[in-house]
KEFITI-505558 format. One line per 8 residues: their letters; for each residue x, y, z of C-alpha. Coordinates in Angstrom, 1 decimal. Layout:
residues N
a) X:Y:Z | ...
This chain:
residues 432
mvpvvalv) 0.0:0.0:0.0 | 2.8:2.4:0.9 | 4.6:2.0:-2.4 | 1.3:2.8:-4.3 | 0.7:5.9:-2.2 | 4.3:7.0:-2.8 | 3.9:6.4:-6.6 | 0.7:8.4:-6.7
lglsclll) 2.3:11.3:-4.7 | 5.3:11.2:-7.0 | 3.3:11.3:-10.1 | 1.1:14.1:-8.7 | 4.2:16.2:-7.9 | 5.6:15.6:-11.3 | 2.3:16.7:-12.9 | 2.1:19.8:-10.8
fsiwrqns) 5.7:20.7:-11.6 | 5.0:20.2:-15.3 | 2.0:22.5:-15.1 | 3.9:25.1:-13.2 | 6.9:24.9:-15.5 | 4.7:25.3:-18.7 | 2.7:28.2:-17.2 | 5.8:30.1:-16.0
grrklppg) 7.5:29.7:-19.4 | 4.4:30.8:-21.4 | 4.2:34.3:-19.8 | 6.3:36.1:-22.4 | 6.0:33.7:-25.3 | 3.5:34.2:-28.1 | 0.0:33.1:-27.4 | -1.2:29.6:-28.3
ptpfpiig) -3.6:26.8:-27.3 | -3.4:25.7:-23.6 | -1.1:22.6:-23.4 | -1.8:19.5:-21.5 | 0.7:18.5:-18.9 | 3.7:16.6:-20.2 | 2.3:15.9:-23.7 | 1.6:19.6:-24.5
nilqvdmk) -0.6:20.2:-27.6 | 0.3:17.0:-29.4 | -3.3:15.7:-29.2 | -4.5:19.0:-30.8 | -2.3:18.6:-33.9 | -3.0:16.4:-36.8 | 0.4:14.9:-37.3 | -0.5:13.6:-40.7
ditksltk) -1.4:17.1:-41.9 | 0.4:19.5:-39.6 | 0.0:22.4:-42.1 | -3.8:22.2:-41.8 | -3.7:22.3:-38.0 | -1.3:25.3:-38.0 | -3.5:27.2:-40.3 | -6.4:26.7:-37.9
fsevygpv) -4.3:27.8:-35.0 | -3.1:31.0:-36.9 | -6.7:32.0:-37.4 | -7.2:32.0:-33.7 | -3.8:33.2:-32.3 | -2.4:35.2:-35.2 | 0.8:34.7:-37.4 | 3.1:34.1:-34.4
ftlylgmk) 2.0:31.5:-31.8 | 3.3:28.9:-29.5 | 2.8:25.1:-29.4 | 4.0:22.6:-27.0 | 5.1:19.4:-28.7 | 5.9:17.7:-25.4 | 7.0:19.8:-22.5 | 9.1:22.3:-24.5
ptvvlhgy) 7.7:25.3:-26.5 | 7.9:25.6:-30.2 | 7.1:29.0:-31.8 | 5.3:28.8:-35.1 | 5.6:31.5:-37.8 | 2.7:31.6:-40.3 | 2.5:33.8:-43.3 | 5.1:35.7:-45.4
eavkeali) 5.5:38.7:-43.1 | 6.3:36.7:-40.0 | 8.6:34.3:-41.9 | 10.5:37.1:-43.7 | 10.8:39.1:-40.5 | 12.4:36.1:-38.7 | 14.5:34.4:-41.4 | 15.6:37.5:-43.3
dhgeefsg) 15.3:40.6:-41.1 | 16.6:38.7:-38.0 | 18.5:36.0:-40.0 | 21.3:35.6:-37.5 | 19.1:35.2:-34.5 | 16.9:32.6:-36.2 | 19.8:30.7:-37.9 | 20.0:27.8:-35.4
rgrlpwae) 18.7:24.4:-36.2 | 15.9:23.0:-34.1 | 16.6:19.8:-32.2 | 15.4:16.6:-34.1 | 16.1:13.4:-32.2 | 16.1:11.1:-35.2 | 18.5:13.4:-37.0 | 20.8:13.5:-34.0
kanrglgi) 20.8:9.7:-33.9 | 21.8:9.6:-37.6 | 24.1:12.6:-37.9 | 25.1:13.2:-34.3 | 25.2:16.9:-34.8 | 27.7:16.7:-37.6 | 27.5:17.7:-41.3 | 25.6:20.8:-42.5
afsnghrw) 21.9:20.1:-42.3 | 21.5:19.4:-38.6 | 24.6:21.1:-37.0 | 24.7:24.3:-35.1 | 26.9:27.2:-34.1 | 30.5:27.3:-35.1 | 30.4:23.8:-36.6 | 27.5:24.7:-38.9
remrrfsl) 29.2:27.9:-40.0 | 32.4:26.1:-40.8 | 30.7:23.2:-42.6 | 28.5:25.6:-44.7 | 31.5:27.8:-45.6 | 33.5:24.6:-46.5 | 30.6:23.2:-48.5 | 30.0:26.3:-50.5
mtlrnfgm) 33.7:26.8:-51.1 | 34.2:23.1:-52.2 | 31.2:23.2:-54.5 | 32.5:26.3:-56.1 | 35.9:24.7:-56.5 | 34.2:21.7:-58.2 | 32.4:24.0:-60.6 | 29.2:25.2:-58.9
gkrsieer) 27.9:28.1:-60.8 | 30.4:27.5:-63.6 | 30.2:25.9:-67.0 | 31.7:22.7:-65.8 | 28.7:21.9:-63.5 | 26.3:22.8:-66.3 | 28.1:20.4:-68.6 | 27.8:17.6:-66.1
vqeeaccl) 24.1:18.2:-65.8 | 23.7:18.3:-69.6 | 25.7:15.0:-69.8 | 23.4:13.4:-67.3 | 20.3:14.8:-69.1 | 21.5:13.0:-72.2 | 22.0:9.8:-70.3 | 18.5:10.2:-68.8
veelrktk) 17.1:10.5:-72.3 | 18.9:7.3:-73.4 | 17.4:5.4:-70.4 | 14.0:6.7:-71.2 | 14.3:5.6:-74.8 | 14.9:2.0:-73.5 | 11.3:2.0:-72.3 | 10.3:2.0:-76.0
gspcdptf) 7.1:3.9:-75.3 | 5.8:1.3:-72.9 | 4.0:2.3:-69.7 | 6.6:2.9:-66.9 | 6.8:4.3:-63.4 | 9.5:7.1:-63.7 | 10.5:7.0:-60.0 | 13.7:5.0:-60.3
ilgcapcn) 15.1:6.7:-63.5 | 14.3:10.2:-62.2 | 16.0:9.3:-58.9 | 19.2:8.2:-60.7 | 19.8:11.4:-62.7 | 20.2:13.9:-59.8 | 22.0:11.4:-57.7 | 24.5:10.9:-60.5
vicsivfq) 25.1:14.7:-60.6 | 26.0:14.7:-56.9 | 28.3:11.7:-57.6 | 30.0:13.6:-60.4 | 30.7:16.4:-57.9 | 31.7:14.4:-54.9 | 33.5:11.4:-56.7 | 34.3:13.2:-60.0
nrfdykdq) 32.5:10.3:-61.7 | 29.0:9.2:-62.7 | 27.7:5.7:-62.5 | 25.7:3.4:-64.8 | 22.1:3.3:-63.5 | 22.5:-0.5:-62.9 | 25.8:-0.2:-61.0 | 25.3:-2.1:-57.7
nflnmmek) 27.3:0.4:-55.6 | 25.3:3.2:-57.1 | 22.0:1.4:-56.3 | 23.1:0.7:-52.7 | 23.9:4.3:-52.2 | 20.5:5.4:-53.5 | 18.8:2.9:-51.2 | 20.7:4.3:-48.2
srenvkil) 19.6:7.8:-49.2 | 16.0:6.7:-49.4 | 16.3:5.0:-46.0 | 17.5:8.3:-44.5 | 14.6:10.2:-45.9 | 12.2:7.6:-44.4 | 13.9:8.2:-41.0 | 13.5:12.0:-41.4
sspwmqqe) 9.8:11.5:-42.2 | 9.1:9.5:-39.0 | 7.1:11.1:-36.1 | 8.9:13.5:-33.7 | 10.3:11.9:-30.5 | 11.7:13.2:-27.2 | 15.0:15.2:-27.6 | 18.3:13.7:-26.5
nhkepsef) 21.6:15.3:-25.6 | 24.9:14.4:-27.3 | 28.3:15.8:-27.0 | 29.6:17.5:-30.1 | 32.8:16.2:-31.6 | 35.2:18.3:-33.6 | 34.4:19.6:-37.1 | 36.8:18.2:-39.7
tnegltil) 37.0:14.5:-39.0 | 36.4:11.6:-41.3 | 33.1:11.0:-39.7 | 32.1:14.7:-40.0 | 33.1:14.9:-43.6 | 31.3:11.6:-44.4 | 28.1:12.9:-42.9 | 28.5:16.2:-44.8
asdlfgag) 28.7:14.2:-48.0 | 25.6:12.2:-46.9 | 23.8:15.5:-46.4 | 24.7:16.6:-49.9 | 23.3:13.3:-51.3 | 20.1:13.5:-49.2 | 19.4:17.1:-50.0 | 20.6:16.9:-53.7
tettsttl) 18.9:13.7:-54.7 | 15.5:13.0:-53.1 | 14.2:16.6:-53.2 | 15.1:17.1:-56.8 | 13.9:13.6:-58.0 | 10.6:14.1:-56.1 | 10.1:17.5:-57.8 | 10.9:16.0:-61.2
ryslllll) 8.4:13.2:-60.6 | 5.7:15.6:-59.5 | 6.6:17.9:-62.5 | 5.9:15.2:-65.0 | 2.6:14.4:-63.3 | 1.5:18.0:-63.4 | 2.5:18.2:-67.1 | 0.4:15.1:-67.8
khpqvtak) -2.5:16.7:-65.9 | -2.3:20.0:-67.9 | -1.5:19.1:-71.5 | -2.2:22.7:-72.6 | 0.7:23.9:-70.4 | 3.0:21.2:-71.7 | 2.1:22.2:-75.3 | 3.1:25.8:-74.6
vkeeidhv) 6.4:24.7:-73.0 | 7.2:22.5:-76.0 | 6.4:25.3:-78.3 | 8.9:27.6:-76.5 | 11.5:24.8:-76.6 | 11.1:24.5:-80.3 | 11.3:28.2:-80.8 | 14.3:29.0:-78.6
igrhrspc) 16.3:25.7:-78.6 | 15.1:23.6:-81.5 | 15.8:19.9:-81.9 | 19.5:19.8:-82.8 | 21.3:21.0:-79.7 | 21.0:20.4:-75.9 | 19.3:23.0:-73.7 | 21.6:25.2:-71.7
mqdrsqmp) 21.0:27.7:-68.8 | 21.4:30.7:-71.1 | 18.2:29.6:-72.8 | 16.2:30.2:-69.7 | 16.2:34.0:-69.9 | 14.6:33.6:-73.4 | 11.9:31.2:-72.1 | 9.6:33.1:-69.7
ytdavlhe) 6.7:30.7:-69.9 | 8.9:27.7:-69.2 | 10.5:29.6:-66.3 | 7.0:30.4:-64.9 | 6.0:26.8:-65.2 | 9.0:25.6:-63.2 | 8.4:28.2:-60.5 | 4.7:27.3:-60.4
iqryidll) 5.5:23.6:-60.1 | 7.7:24.3:-57.0 | 5.1:26.7:-55.6 | 2.2:24.3:-56.1 | 3.7:21.1:-54.9 | 5.0:22.8:-51.7 | 7.6:20.0:-51.2 | 8.8:20.8:-47.7
tmnlphav) 5.6:22.2:-46.1 | 7.1:22.9:-42.7 | 10.7:23.5:-43.6 | 13.3:22.0:-41.2 | 12.9:23.5:-37.7 | 15.0:26.5:-36.8 | 16.1:27.7:-33.4 | 16.9:31.1:-31.9
thdikfrd) 20.6:31.4:-31.1 | 20.0:33.7:-28.1 | 17.2:35.3:-26.2 | 15.4:37.7:-28.6 | 12.5:40.1:-28.4 | 10.3:39.4:-31.4 | 7.0:41.3:-32.0 | 6.8:42.2:-28.3
yiipkgts) 7.4:38.6:-27.2 | 10.5:37.1:-25.6 | 11.7:33.9:-27.2 | 14.4:32.2:-25.1 | 17.6:30.9:-26.6 | 17.3:27.4:-28.1 | 13.6:27.6:-28.6 | 12.5:25.7:-31.7
iltsltsv) 11.0:27.6:-34.6 | 8.6:26.2:-37.2 | 8.2:28.2:-40.4 | 5.1:27.3:-42.5 | 6.3:27.5:-46.0 | 2.9:26.5:-47.2 | 1.4:29.7:-45.7 | 3.9:31.6:-47.9
lhdpkefp) 3.7:29.6:-51.1 | -0.1:29.4:-51.0 | -0.8:32.9:-49.8 | -4.0:34.0:-51.7 | -2.9:37.7:-51.6 | 0.2:37.0:-53.7 | -1.1:34.0:-55.7 | -4.9:34.2:-56.6
npdkfdpg) -6.5:30.8:-56.3 | -3.3:29.3:-54.7 | -4.6:25.7:-54.8 | -4.9:25.9:-58.6 | -1.9:25.1:-60.8 | -1.5:28.3:-62.9 | 1.8:29.4:-64.4 | 0.2:32.9:-64.7
hfldesgn) 1.1:33.4:-61.1 | 4.6:34.1:-62.4 | 3.8:36.1:-65.6 | 2.9:39.7:-66.0 | 0.3:41.1:-68.4 | 2.8:41.1:-71.3 | 3.8:37.4:-70.7 | 7.1:38.3:-69.2
fkksnyfm) 8.4:36.3:-66.2 | 7.5:38.0:-62.9 | 9.5:37.4:-59.8 | 7.9:37.0:-56.4 | 9.4:37.5:-52.9 | 7.0:34.8:-51.7 | 8.8:32.1:-53.7 | 10.5:30.3:-50.9
pfsagkri) 10.6:26.5:-51.7 | 14.3:26.5:-50.7 | 13.6:28.4:-47.4 | 15.2:31.8:-46.9 | 17.9:33.6:-44.8 | 21.0:32.1:-43.3 | 19.7:28.5:-43.6 | 18.5:28.7:-47.3
cageglar) 19.4:25.5:-49.2 | 23.1:25.6:-50.1 | 22.3:23.6:-53.3 | 19.5:25.9:-54.6 | 21.5:26.9:-57.7 | 22.2:23.3:-58.6 | 18.6:22.2:-58.0 | 17.2:25.0:-60.2
melflflt) 19.7:24.1:-63.0 | 18.8:20.4:-62.8 | 15.1:21.1:-63.0 | 15.4:23.3:-66.0 | 17.9:21.1:-68.0 | 16.3:17.8:-67.1 | 12.7:18.8:-67.9 | 13.5:20.8:-71.1
tilqnfnl) 15.6:17.9:-72.4 | 12.9:15.4:-71.7 | 10.2:17.5:-73.4 | 12.6:18.2:-76.3 | 12.9:14.5:-77.0 | 9.6:13.0:-75.9 | 5.8:13.5:-75.9 | 4.3:12.6:-72.5
kplvdphd) 1.3:10.2:-72.7 | -0.8:9.4:-69.7 | -2.5:6.0:-69.3 | -5.8:7.6:-68.4 | -7.6:10.7:-69.4 | -5.8:13.8:-67.9 | -8.9:14.8:-66.0 | -8.8:11.4:-64.2
lditpvln) -5.2:11.8:-63.0 | -4.9:12.2:-59.3 | -2.4:14.9:-58.3 | -3.3:15.0:-54.6 | 0.0:15.0:-52.6 | 0.8:12.1:-50.3 | 2.0:13.6:-47.0 | 4.7:11.6:-45.2
glaslpps) 5.4:13.9:-42.3 | 8.3:15.8:-44.0 | 7.5:16.2:-47.6 | 4.6:16.3:-50.1 | 5.1:13.4:-52.4 | 3.2:12.8:-55.7 | 0.9:9.7:-55.8 | 2.2:6.8:-57.8
yqlrfipv) 1.5:6.9:-61.5 | 2.7:5.6:-64.9 | 3.2:7.2:-68.3 | 4.6:6.6:-71.7 | 7.6:8.4:-73.1 | 6.9:8.6:-76.9 | 10.0:9.7:-78.9 | 9.5:12.9:-80.9
């Protein structure tokens, strides 16, 4: 009997302490729904569609609010103004990486994607310098992407117009570009080492897409070690392969769904590039409609709906609130990319969102698929190059044929906790 009473008293004290700790910590934080003891607001959030839940909270508490995903607070930024103010206007203060337990287990605070402080700055500087030395932003990188685009076309020709799922082939192409940068060599799409590496990359993405768990503490080892550089290379593969291949896969599905858009892009390809040379990045400035389509694809699919979590690097006063150092920050990229004030009918796929009345390409500050500020994707330039060169080369050489009527194609994203993935589909690549 005594042990039972002691257990009840102990749990009661723990519960009361949890309530007191949450209430005392909430006083200067942005408003938000009242958290339950210990578990916080987890039961009030749809973990399968977090974005929808956050939109509902923002309608009640405004563009800056606090959620407790467990016992610790997370500040959520919803809408362009709040996201810009934090990531750009106060970029340094919001440049930390929020704690992710599954990432810590895999990366142990090393590499570039999930590191912090001095290590992150050193790894990012080293990565950008190394990528530039390997040709990032130069003709040599473009030539590698063009070479891979030609190899991709040859692989697609092997389908001989038969129905196929493009997932595997579209995954190989961007992965091989990273291989050509890191290893100075591309691989045959059937090379076993290459296939093993792609499988490991996919496994990492599955881990990243798993539900959030309690945070753990780990000591941070030194920066430039074999382990640290290996994880850095792994980050490059993960960021440079899965995101680009998923975007390419979704791109083809949207082009199948909207044949009138595809026809206009092909017309622009014929007019600017023709059939007898490979597309190059210089062509993009002469192809405003294609440029608008590529931007609209990335806006519409909203690949990383919640971005990776940030953290504040020290105590900061933000919009009359006090956010303590280390507090995790969630930025809703969906609320920016699908803002109806900037993009009329945001849930509709419309390249006109990026065209002016004269048909010229129109930039938008709301275009943030690569995030913004200090933590913006280091490989943004490469990803944009790959999307343009791969898609224009495919459309230059093939007509895309769906297996069903375009109106019957399902383009509803499949949410996996981290990214918006396209549903499975097949198509025919008919040589021009």
